[in-house]
C-alpha positions in Angstrom: 39.2 -60.0 2.0 39.9 -56.6 3.1 42.5 -54.9 5.3 42.3 -52.3 7.6 45.4 -50.1 8.2 45.6 -48.6 11.7 48.1 -45.8 12.4 49.6 -46.3 15.9 50.5 -43.2 17.7 52.9 -43.0 20.7 51.4 -40.1 22.6 53.6 -40.2 25.7 55.9 -37.5 24.6 53.2 -34.9 23.5 52.7 -31.9 25.6 49.7 -31.1 27.7 48.0 -29.2 24.9 46.7 -32.5 23.4 48.1 -35.8 22.6 47.0 -35.6 18.9 48.3 -32.1 18.1 51.4 -33.0 16.2 49.7 -35.6 13.9 47.0 -33.1 13.2 49.5 -30.5 12.1 51.3 -33.1 10.0 48.0 -33.8 8.1 48.3 -30.3 6.8 51.9 -30.5 5.6 51.1 -30.9 1.9 48.6 -28.0 2.0 51.2 -25.6 3.7 53.9 -26.7 1.4 51.8 -25.8 -1.6 51.0 -22.6 0.1 54.5 -21.6 0.6 55.4 -22.3 -3.0 52.4 -20.7 -4.5 52.6 -17.6 -2.3 56.4 -17.2 -2.9 55.8 -17.3 -6.7 53.0 -14.8 -6.6 55.1 -12.5 -4.3 57.8 -12.6 -6.9 55.2 -11.6 -9.6 54.1 -8.7 -7.4 57.7 -7.5 -7.2 57.9 -7.7 -11.0 54.6 -5.7 -11.3 55.9 -3.0 -9.0 59.1 -2.7 -10.9 57.3 -2.4 -14.2 55.2 0.6 -13.0 57.6 2.0 -10.4 57.5 5.4 -11.9 53.8 5.7 -11.8 53.6 4.3 -8.4 56.0 6.9 -7.0 54.3 9.6 -8.8 51.3 9.2 -6.3 53.3 9.0 -3.0 50.2 9.6 -0.9 48.3 6.4 -2.0 50.2 3.9 -4.1 53.4 3.0 -2.3 51.3 2.0 0.6 49.1 0.0 -1.7 52.2 -1.7 -3.0 53.3 -2.5 0.5 49.9 -4.1 1.2 50.2 -6.2 -1.9 53.7 -7.4 -0.8 52.4 -8.1 2.8 49.4 -10.1 1.5 51.7 -12.3 -0.6 54.6 -12.7 1.9 52.7 -13.2 5.0 51.3 -16.7 3.7 54.9 -17.8 2.9 56.1 -17.1 6.5 53.0 -18.7 8.1 53.5 -21.9 5.9 57.1 -22.1 6.7 56.4 -21.8 10.4 53.6 -24.5 10.2 56.1 -26.7 8.4 58.6 -26.7 11.2 58.7 -30.2 12.6 58.0 -31.3 16.0 56.3 -28.3 17.5 53.1 -28.3 19.5 50.0 -26.5 18.6 50.5 -24.0 21.4 53.9 -23.0 19.9 52.6 -22.9 16.5 49.6 -20.7 17.7 52.1 -18.2 19.3 54.0 -18.0 16.1 50.9 -17.5 14.0 49.7 -14.8 16.4 53.0 -13.0 16.1 53.1 -13.2 12.3 49.5 -12.4 12.0 49.8 -9.5 14.4 52.8 -7.9 12.7 51.0 -8.1 9.2 47.9 -6.8 10.7 49.7 -3.9 12.4 51.6 -2.9 9.4 48.7 -3.1 7.0 46.5 -1.2 9.4 49.2 1.6 9.7 49.3 1.8 5.9 45.6 2.1 5.7 45.5 4.7 8.5 48.0 6.8 6.6 45.9 6.4 3.4 42.7 7.5 5.0 43.1 11.2 4.5 44.4 11.0 0.9 41.6 8.6 0.0 38.8 11.0 0.9 39.2 12.4 -2.8 38.1 9.0 -4.0 34.8 7.2 -3.6 34.2 6.2 0.0 33.1 2.6 -1.0 36.5 2.1 -2.6 38.3 2.7 0.6 35.8 0.7 2.9 36.2 -2.2 0.4 40.0 -2.0 0.6 39.9 -1.9 4.5 37.3 -4.7 4.7 39.2 -7.0 2.4 42.6 -6.4 4.1 40.9 -7.2 7.6 39.1 -10.3 6.2 42.5 -11.5 4.9 44.7 -11.0 7.9 42.3 -11.6 10.8 41.9 -15.4 10.2 45.6 -16.0 10.9 45.2 -14.2 14.2 42.0 -16.1 15.0 43.7 -19.4 14.0 46.6 -18.7 16.2 44.4 -18.0 19.2 42.5 -21.2 18.6 45.8 -23.2 18.3 47.0 -21.7 21.6 43.9 -22.9 23.2 44.4 -26.5 21.8 41.9 -26.3 18.9 43.1 -27.7 15.6 40.4 -25.7 13.9 42.9 -22.8 13.9 44.5 -24.4 10.9 41.2 -24.3 9.1 41.0 -20.5 10.0 44.4 -20.0 8.5 43.7 -21.9 5.4 40.7 -19.5 4.7 43.0 -16.6 5.6 45.7 -17.5 3.1 43.1 -17.8 0.3 41.7 -14.3 1.3 45.5 -12.9 1.4 46.2 -14.3 -2.1 42.8 -12.9 -3.4 43.5 -9.5 -2.0 47.2 -9.5 -3.0 46.4 -10.5 -6.5 43.6 -7.7 -6.7 46.0 -5.1 -5.4 48.6 -6.2 -7.8 46.2 -5.8 -10.5 45.5 -2.4 -9.5 49.2 -1.5 -9.4 49.9 -3.1 -12.8 46.9 -2.5 -15.0 44.5 0.0 -13.4 47.2 2.6 -12.8 47.7 2.9 -16.5 44.0 4.0 -17.1 
């Protein structure tokens, strides 16, 4: 004998965006709760790393303080996005707008940092700077793309954001490594 469990949804109060948008977002709650906790812990470690090598970082004002800012943004942006996603009873459209704002702000600040670092980076290998820019863009654009998809009613925006958070963590950890270990070479 087998039982089938059916989840009944009362869709009368959902917005025009789609009658299944809130349950879809709810399916991601565990992932985003873990994302918020992991990202916050890693952001704390980045702050520790920065405080350990603060003298060395400030000794190179043209490059390293901006790199430190990138690391912090890469770790903190996923925390804010996860917390916004975990806000209960919001539509996909609302969540999409919030993700667009958070992603756009992080993208703008990081690109300003990269733009300011361009001239001082000319003394180093070009591929280093190209890799740095490429990784930053690859980490931050998925949140913007995901927000746009959610605004248009597509739940695949959450998939894009999940990829983006993994990239943010990878880039943030790599940048923290540079600021903690590579700076001492």
